[in-house]
N, C-alpha and C positions, 0 to 999 in steps of 0.2 A: 654483268651478273650469272652464275650458271642456271640452269636450271631445275627450280627447288628447294632452293639452299636459301635466299632473300638477305642475299647479301649486294649490295649497291657501290658503287665509287660514286661519292656526292660532289657537289659542285666546288666545295670547300679544299678537295683533295683525298678526303678523309672516307674511309670505307667505313659502311655503315651495313647490321646486322641486326635482322628482327627476330623474335621468338613467344610463341602460343604462351600465354601466362595462363589463358583459362578463358571463359565466358565474361561481359558484361551482363548490367542486369538485364540489359536491351534483347542479349541474345548475341550479340557481335564478337570478335573474337577481341581481346586485350591482347596486346603484344608489348613485348618488353625488348630494351635495345644495346647494343654492345659497339663499339667504335676502336677506330685501329688506323694504324699508318699503313697498313697493307692486308688485303686477302686472304695471307695469312694468319695474320693476327687476330680477325676479327672469326674467324673458320674455328682457327681453335679456341677461341673465348665461348664460342654459339655451343660446341659439344656437349657440356657436362650442363649448361642452362637446359637446352632441350631436353635433356635427361631427366634432370629436377622437376622439372615443369611437369613434363609428362607424367613421368609415375607419382607427382603431387595431384594432379588431377584423375589420374586412376583411383589413388586413395581417398583421396579428402573431399573429393569434387570438383566437380567445373567453374564455377561460380570463382571471378576474379575480381569480381564486385567490391567497395569495399564493405567493412563494418557498419558505419555508418552510412553508405548509401543504403545499404540493405534494410540498415534500423527506418529510415524515411519511407521507405517503403510496404515495408509493416508497421507501419505507424498508423500509416491508408486501411492496412489492413484490417487491425482490428482497430479502427474507431467506429464499426459501427456494433462491436462485439460485447465492449469494457464502459461503464462509465465515465465521465466525462473527469470525475473525480482522480479516476481507477488510472486514464488515458496520464493526464495532468501528473500521478505522480510517474508514471512509465519514462515521457520524457523529462521531468525534473533531474530524477535518477538519473540516467543517461549522458544527458548530454553534462549533468553537474561531473559523475563522480568517472564515469567509463569512456567518454569521448577523448577528454584528454590524453587518455589512456591506449586505446586500440580503435580511433575510428575511422584511421587513414588503413589498418591492416588487412588486406584479403580473405576473405570467409575461410577459401582455403587454405591456407596460410595462419590462420588459428590455431594453436595446438594446446593440450596439457599443462606444454611448459606456459607457454602465453595467458592461460590462465592462473599460473604459479603465481608467474609474478605480477599481474594486474589482482590476484590476492595477497601479495608481501607489500606494494606498496597501499592499498584500501587501507590496511589493518595500521597505516604507520599515522590515517584522523582518523577511524569510524571503527566506535561498536561494533562485537558480533552478529549481536540482533541485526546492526542495521549492512553489513555485511552480507548474509541470510538476504534478506528482502531484495539487497541488490542483484545475488545474483540467482535469485528464482528469477528478476523480472528477463536477465540476461540470456537465460537458458529457455525461459519462452519463447527472448527472440532467436535462439539457435534455432528449436526445435521447429519452428515454421520452416526456418530455412533447409532445415533436412527434408521435411516434409513435402516443401515447394520441387527438392530436390537441385536443390542450389550445393549441399556438400551433402556429403555420407554420412557423416554423421557429426554429433554435438561435442565437439573437442572437451566441451568443460564439465560432460557430464560427470566423468569417475574424479572429477577436483572433491577432496576432500576438504568440506568448509570449518574452522574453530565452530565448535558446541556455543550457543548463547544462554549466560545468565538469567533465568525464571528473574523476575524483576517483579517483586512482590509490590503487592498494592496494601498499604495499611486502611482496615474499613475505622470509621470514627466509633469510638465507644460510644453506651449508650448512654454515661451521661452529655461527651461535647456533640453526639445528635440533639437529644434534647436542650440544649444551649443553642444551636443552631437553629431549630424547628423555633425555638420560642423568638428571637430576633428576626427570624426571616416574616413571618406572620406581622408582624408589626412594622416593617417595610412601608413606607409611602410608596404612589402609586401602580403599588403588583410587583416592585422591585425583588424581591424576596420567594413569588410565589416559582421560579423556575428551578429554587434550592430545591424547595419541597417538590416539586414536581419529581426530580433529580429519586429523592430520599421514600417517595411514599410510592414512587412508579417503575424504577429504574433508567428512566427514558434517558438517551444520549442529549450530550448539549447540542449537538445539530439537530437530534428532533423534536426538541422541545422547542429550536427556534422556527421550525419550519411548522408546528402545530398552528389548525385555522380553528373558526371555533364552530365551525362545521363538521369536526374531524373530534366534539367531546359531545355527545349524546346525553344530554341531564335526566332524561328518562330511567335511561338502562344505566347510566352509570357506567359508562364505557368510554377509553379513548381508544380510537382507529387512530392505530402508528404506522404510516404509510412513505413519509417524503424525509428528505434531512437539508437542511440548508449549511454549506460548508462553504470556510474563504481554504480555496487552493492555489497552489502552483500555476502560475497563467502560463501556458505555452501558445507561441507564437502571436504575444501582445506587448505593447509596450508597457504594460503594467507586471508589476511583478508578482502580484495574485490578484483573486478574481474569486466574487463570490458565484455558487450555483445554488441552487432549490433543485434538486434532483427526487428521483423512487427511494425507497430504502435500497441498502446495497446488496441485500439478499434478498430472498424469498423466505427466511424467517423473520427477518428483521422487520418485514409486516405482522403486522399481530393486533390483535384486543386485549386492553388491558380497564381492568376494573379498577374505579378511583375511590377513594375512603368519603365519609362523609364532611373529614373534618376537610380535605382538601377540594371537595363539590362545594361546602360555604364561600370558600375564598377566590374561588373562580366567578361562580354567582355573582359576587361582590365588585371582581376585576371587571367582568364581563361589561356593566352596567355604568365602567368611568371607559374603559378600550372604545378604540373609532378605527375602523376596518377589518377585514377577511380574519388579519394574523391575533393571535390569543395574544402574544407581544412584537410590540411593529412599530418603526422609525417612520414617520413623512407615509403610512400607507405599503412600505416593504417589512417584512421579518428584521424582526432584529438582530443582530449581527453575531454570531456566539462569540466572539469577543469582547462586547458592551456587556451580556450575557457573563459570562468571567469578570469583569471588572466589577459589577454588581456581588458576585458572591465574594467577591475578595472584600470589599464593606464591610459584607456580615462576616466574614469568617474571623475579621479583626475584631471587629464587637464582643466576638463569643469567646478572644484571646488564643487562637488557633493561627499554630506556624506551619508554614510549609503543606499548606492542604490543596490537593487543587480539585477542582470541579468534578472530574471521574471517579472521585471518591466516595463521593457520594451515588453515585450508581452501586460502585460497590460493596457502600455500605446496606445499601439495601437488600443487593444478594447475601449479604453474609445474616442479614437479619431475619431473613426468609429462613437458611437453611438451622440459623439456630432455634428457630421455632420449631425444627422437624419437619419443614413442607417439603415434602416429593421435588426429587432432583430436577424429574421431569417436567413439572409445574414450573420451578424456578427458569428454567432454561426457556420453556416458552415465554414464560414473560421478559424475561430478559431480551430476546430474537434473538439468542444464541444459536448458531447450525447445527448444534447438536449438543444430546445432552455428556458427553464427554469432553466438548470445550468449557463448558459446567464444571465440572470436577476437574480440572485441571487447574480451572485460573482461581476457584474458591476452595481448595481441598485445606487449605486449613482451615477453613471456616466450619471443617466439616469435626472437627478435632471431638470434639464433644461426642459425638455418636461414634467412632471409633471408639473410643475408652468404656464408653457401657456395652459394645459389644463386645470387649473384652473382661468387663465384668460379670458378663451373664455368660460366655463362653466358659471364665471362671467356676461358675457358681453351677451350671450343666454338669462340669468333669469331678468337681468336688463333689 
């Protein structure tokens, strides 16, 4: 070996040369290797590789740890920052859709072209809305790598993603709603009350499942919403999914909702028959959301409705509020939205009548 060249004669008679590709996540140098029959052959092969990887580290960063290795470290970093359901979503989407394609690529070898190839593959199997969610997660991961000094820039930051079409959720008509409410109120063992809660208060199904009797103040007729019960993909578990009871996902989700006299009477009657601390329970545990969904579908069928899902009850509540010309900030607070803009974007169709009225009034002023 000549000094500083990192070229060796191996015991098997071949020559071996090594070149630095960057740093592993633990800070140690990561080497690449070339082999040849002679010293000159290896030296000639090493030269362009050393130039390439020197430039790569200067331009894209020193980390030669793979995307998969960095992701494992990132999971540990964000574990305390996000809710279990969010972490589970990150883990599921990255391991199912991203790892098969870029897990073994070093961080400093990821490029905009890598992102374009990844996008092309995902478009073969996923909707644009799902692709946008996945890339938001990937970008969070790579932005943290940049902040940590592993890479100099996020190579996917300039990637142009396809626009997702806004999927409109249909609210039940007033006659459909009345049919559902009439049938739900007659269901035995309080099985129709979750549907009525969604229609009267706009609660999410996970919030209904997590509801405790102590969350309902029958003196003031108020429900306090601060928890959710969800089935999420399991990470690092033999089971595919797991149920978790957790605090509401955002500050806006923690809210107080008034209850109507009709709903109050149904809940008081249900409390007499109820056992345990949860309003809807199975063996002392919160009733699983998909069981509540099952009961709702039985009600839906009795009402003669097809292709209606539980979340449309919450949408129906919001639509009725807006049709009653209630102010947008109050409706947004009742729904637990992070902003009034989110409410406007989601329920823009429900406000068509108000927009028509504005035009009529404007026409009157001008005329």
